[in-house]
N, C-alpha and C positions, 0 to 999 in steps of 0.2 A: 559504376555503382549500379546494382540491380534495381529494377523498377520498384520492387516492393520496398527497398530501403529508401529510395527517393520519396516514395509516398509517405513512409513513416517519418522521414526527416521533415518533409513539408508540413505534416500534421503537427510535429513537435514545435517547429518554428511558429506556426500559426497560433498554437495554443499559448506559447509564451508571449507572443505579441498581444493577443487579446487579454492575457492576464495583466499586463502592464498598462493597457489602455482602457480596459472596461472592467472595473473591479466588481461589478455586480452580476456578470453574466453566469458564472458557474452555479450560483444558487438557483437562478431561474431555470437553467437547463436541466439540473439534476432534481429539482423539486418534484417533478412528476414521477420520477423513479423511486426516490426514497420514501415519499409520502409520510414523512415523520409527523407523528401526532403530537408529540410534546413540543412546547415552545422552546426557543433557544435558551431562555433563562433556566430551563430544567436540565439543560445539558450538563453533564459532569464527566470529565475525562477519566476520573478514577473508575467509575462504573464501567466505562468502555475497556480500559486496560485490564481490569480484573476479570472482565468477561472472557478474556483469552484463557483464563484458568479452566473454564468450562469446555474449552475445545479439546482437552486431553482426557482420555479415559484412564483408568488405573493401569491399563496395559500400554499407555502412551500412544494410543491411536488418536489421530487428529480428526475430530468430527466436523464434517464440512458445513453442516447447517450453522453450527456455532461459529465456525471460522468466517463464514460469509457475513453473519450478523455482527460479529466483532469488527470486521472491516467496514461495515456500513457506519458504525459509530466513529471510526477513525476518519472516514471521509467527512462526516458531519463536523468533526473538529477542524479539519483542514478548510472546509467550506466557511466556517465561522471567521476565518482569517482573511476572507476575500478570495479572489481568483488567481492569486499569484502562484498557487499550487495546482492550477488547472491542468498543467501538462501531466501531472500524476493522477489527479482526481478523475479526470475524464476517462483515462485509460483504465483505472481501477473500476469505475462504474460499468464500463463495457465488459470487463473481465468477470465481474460479479454477476452480471446478467447472463453471461455464457454459463457460469457455474450453476446458476439457478435453473436454467433450462435443462442442464444435464441432470440435476437433482430431481426434476419433475418429468423427465423423459422416459421412454420405454425401458431404458437400461438403468433406471434410478437406483435399483438395489446394489449396483456396483459402485455407486457414488455416495455411499453413506460416510465413509471415512477416506482420508488421503491414502491410507495404506490399501484399502480395497480398490480404490480408483487406479492406483499405480499397478497393482497386480492385474487388474482387468485389462487396462489399455496396453501395458507392456506384453502381457501374455497373449493378447489377440492382435498384436502389431498394429495398434491404432494410434501410434505416436510417430511423428516424423523425426527420426534421430539425426539425420545428416543434413537435410535441407527441407525447408518448409514447402510442402506440396499437397499431399492428399488429406492431411489432418491438421489444418492450420488452427482449428479451434478445439484441439484435444484438451481434455481436462488437465493432463500433465503439463502441457505448455502454458495453459491459462493460469494455473496455480503457481507455476514458476515465476511468472511476471508479478503476481501478487506477493510472492515470497521475497523477491528482490526489493520491491517497494517497501515491504515491512521492515527489511533490514535498514533501509535508509531512514525510515521514520524512527525506528528504535535508536539508531545512532544519534539522530538529531535531538530527540527528547532526552537522551542520556547526556548529551553535551549541554543542553539547557540546564539540566540538574546540577552538573558539576562545574559549570563555568562561573566566573566572577560576575558581579552585578553589572559591570560596565562592558561585558563581552558583546561583541557585535554579532547579531543573529545572522547577518549575511555571511560572515566568516564561518560560523558554526554550521550553518546549513550547507554551505559550499563544501566544507571539509567532509561532512557526512555524505553528501552526494558523490563526491569524488571517490569515497571509500566504498561505494555501493553501486548506485545506478549508472554512474557516468561511464563505466566500462562497457555498457550495453547500448550507449547512444552514440551516433556519429558526431564528429567534431563540431559541426555547425550547430547542432542542437545543444551540445554541452556549453558552447560559448553563449548562446542565447539564454539558456537557463541560468547560468551564473551571473549574467548581467541583470536578469530579472530579480535575482535574489537580493540585489542591492536595495530593493524597495520594501524589504520585509520590515515589519514593525519591531519595536524594541523587545528585549528579553522580558521586561516587565509585562508588556502587553500579552506576550505568549503565555506567561504564567497566570495572568488574570483570566484569560479566555478559557483556561482549564476549569474555571468555576468551582474550585475546591476551597476557596478562602484566600488568605494572604499569599504573597509570593513564597514566604517561608513554608507555609502549609503545602503549597503546590510542589515545592522541592522535596519535601518529606514524602508526599504522596507518590511522586515519581520513583523514589527509592524503594517504596513498598510494592508498587504495581508493575514497573517495567520488567522485573524478572519473569512475569507471566508471559509477556510477549517473547522474551528471549528464549524461554523454554520451548514454546511452540516453534519458534524459528529453528532452534537447534535440532529438534526432533525431525522437522521437515527437511532440514539440510542433510542430515544423515541418511534419511530415506532416499532422497534424490541422488546423493553421492553413491550409495550402495547399488543403485540401479542405473548409474551412469547417465543421469538426466539433467545435470546441472548446466549443460551447455546446449540445450535444445534450441534449434534455429527459430 
């Protein structure tokens, strides 16, 4: 196993261990980065999900500033559930910081949208296509990791919406993980993650944390708002597929 994969595996295992043992850590570690002004009681998942609608222009370009801000809201939602999702949240936080640096850097005009970023990095050969070497923090690679995580969250929220009241969230989350992120994690991390999912709160708790009213209202909200995430995902997926970027190392 390559050294880089060993390091990533170790980080994944450590993240899951801390998630199951110390349920307060993620909020403390990320608080300095997010600097959220509103209180947790002001959080509303519908606002976050609908914000993805603002990511797309009329020409279906994905605006990176809106994409980054929408992801911050999703991390806040995950953070409100404790650190069980820290194996995703910590990585997302790191990726968002990388994207904000690119957005404020000397080449920021090329990082206005996902389309302009891909055109710039691919056109100037700033992407590691075969193996991770010269450009480990390229925008294309960084957003791809966010893109994959978005798919997992979309599938999980959709399963919460369509599942019966007595559905086990551990099963729902594991199925969503296996259909998305699991393919990109080594076996030992996949195993640790699925074990950690067994400590997830009930479906009712998830729906209540969305802070949009009753469980019935939360389910209705998901039906209205999740298509916005799906649309952004589909546009991004096509862009990456058209440029042969879906399997970046």
